[in-house]
C-alpha positions in Angstrom: 12.2 12.4 4.0 9.7 9.6 4.9 6.7 10.3 7.0 4.5 7.3 8.3 1.0 7.5 6.7 -0.6 4.2 7.7 -0.1 0.4 8.3 -1.4 -2.3 5.9 -2.5 -5.6 7.4 -3.4 -8.5 5.2 -6.5 -10.5 6.3 -8.7 -13.3 5.1 -11.6 -12.1 7.2 -14.1 -9.6 5.8 -13.8 -6.2 7.6 -16.5 -3.6 8.4 -16.6 -0.8 5.8 -14.2 -2.5 3.3 -14.5 -1.5 -0.4 -13.4 -3.4 -3.4 -10.5 -2.1 -5.6 -11.2 -4.0 -8.8 -7.9 -3.3 -10.5 -6.0 -4.7 -7.6 -8.5 -7.5 -6.8 -8.4 -6.5 -3.1 -11.0 -5.4 -0.5 -9.7 -2.4 1.5 -10.6 -0.5 4.6 -10.1 3.2 4.9 -7.0 3.8 7.1 -8.2 7.4 7.8 -11.2 6.0 9.7 -8.8 3.9 12.0 -7.5 5.5 15.2 -4.3 3.6 14.6 -4.1 4.3 10.8 -4.6 0.6 10.0 -5.6 -0.5 6.5 -7.0 -4.0 6.2 -6.4 -5.7 2.8 -8.3 -8.8 1.8 -7.0 -10.1 -1.5 -9.1 -12.0 -4.0 -7.7 -15.2 -5.6 -5.8 -14.3 -8.7 -4.7 -10.8 -7.4 -1.6 -9.7 -9.3 -0.2 -8.0 -6.2 3.1 -9.6 -5.1 2.8 -12.3 -2.5 4.9 -10.2 0.0 2.1 -7.6 0.0 -0.6 -10.2 0.2 0.8 -12.1 3.1 3.0 -9.5 5.2 1.9 -6.3 6.8 3.4 -3.2 5.2 4.2 0.3 6.3 3.1 3.2 4.2 5.2 6.4 4.0 4.6 9.7 2.4 7.5 10.9 0.4 8.5 14.1 -1.5 10.3 12.5 -4.4 9.0 9.1 -5.4 11.5 8.7 -8.3 14.4 9.3 -6.0 13.1 6.8 -3.5 12.9 4.1 -6.2 16.5 4.6 -7.4 18.4 1.5 -6.4 15.5 0.1 -4.6 13.9 -3.4 -5.0 10.7 -2.4 -6.6 7.7 -4.7 -6.1 5.1 -2.5 -7.8 5.9 0.3 -10.2 4.4 3.7 -9.7 0.7 3.9 -10.3 -2.3 6.0 -9.4 -3.4 5.5 -5.8 -6.2 8.0 -5.7 -6.9 11.6 -6.5 -3.6 13.5 -6.7 -1.6 10.4 -5.4 1.0 8.2 -6.9 2.0 5.0 -5.1 4.7 2.3 -5.5 5.8 -0.6 -3.4 9.4 -1.6 -2.6 11.0 -4.2 -0.3 13.3 -3.2 2.5 14.3 -5.4 5.5 12.1 -8.3 4.3 8.9 -6.3 4.2 7.0 -4.2 1.7 6.9 -0.5 2.0 4.3 1.6 0.3 5.6 4.9 -0.9 3.0 7.6 -1.4 3.7 10.9 -3.3 0.9 13.5 -3.1 0.7 16.0 -6.0 1.3 19.5 -4.8 
C-alpha cells in the first residue's frame, strides 16, 4: 500500500535552507520542514537524473515492498540509498515521476 510522503517540485530558483546532494547534482530542501511536505529540487547542469524528474513535479510514496512495486513498472531510477535506513527508486506512471520510498524496519 502506498502512503503519500511528500511532493517534489523542480525549481531554477535557489531556496532557503537547501542543501547539495553531490551524487545527484541537485540542491534539495527538507520536506519535513515544509507545512505542505514540499521538497524543492534545483538541478545542476549535467545531473544524471532523468529529465522527467528534473522538469515535472513528482509525488513520493512510502511503500512496504519496493521490489514488488517495481515489478512491471517503467523504472526511471533503480533502487539506491536515499538516507539512513531508506531505499528509494523512481518510476513513471500517468506521465509523471513517482518516488517510492522503503524504510528499513
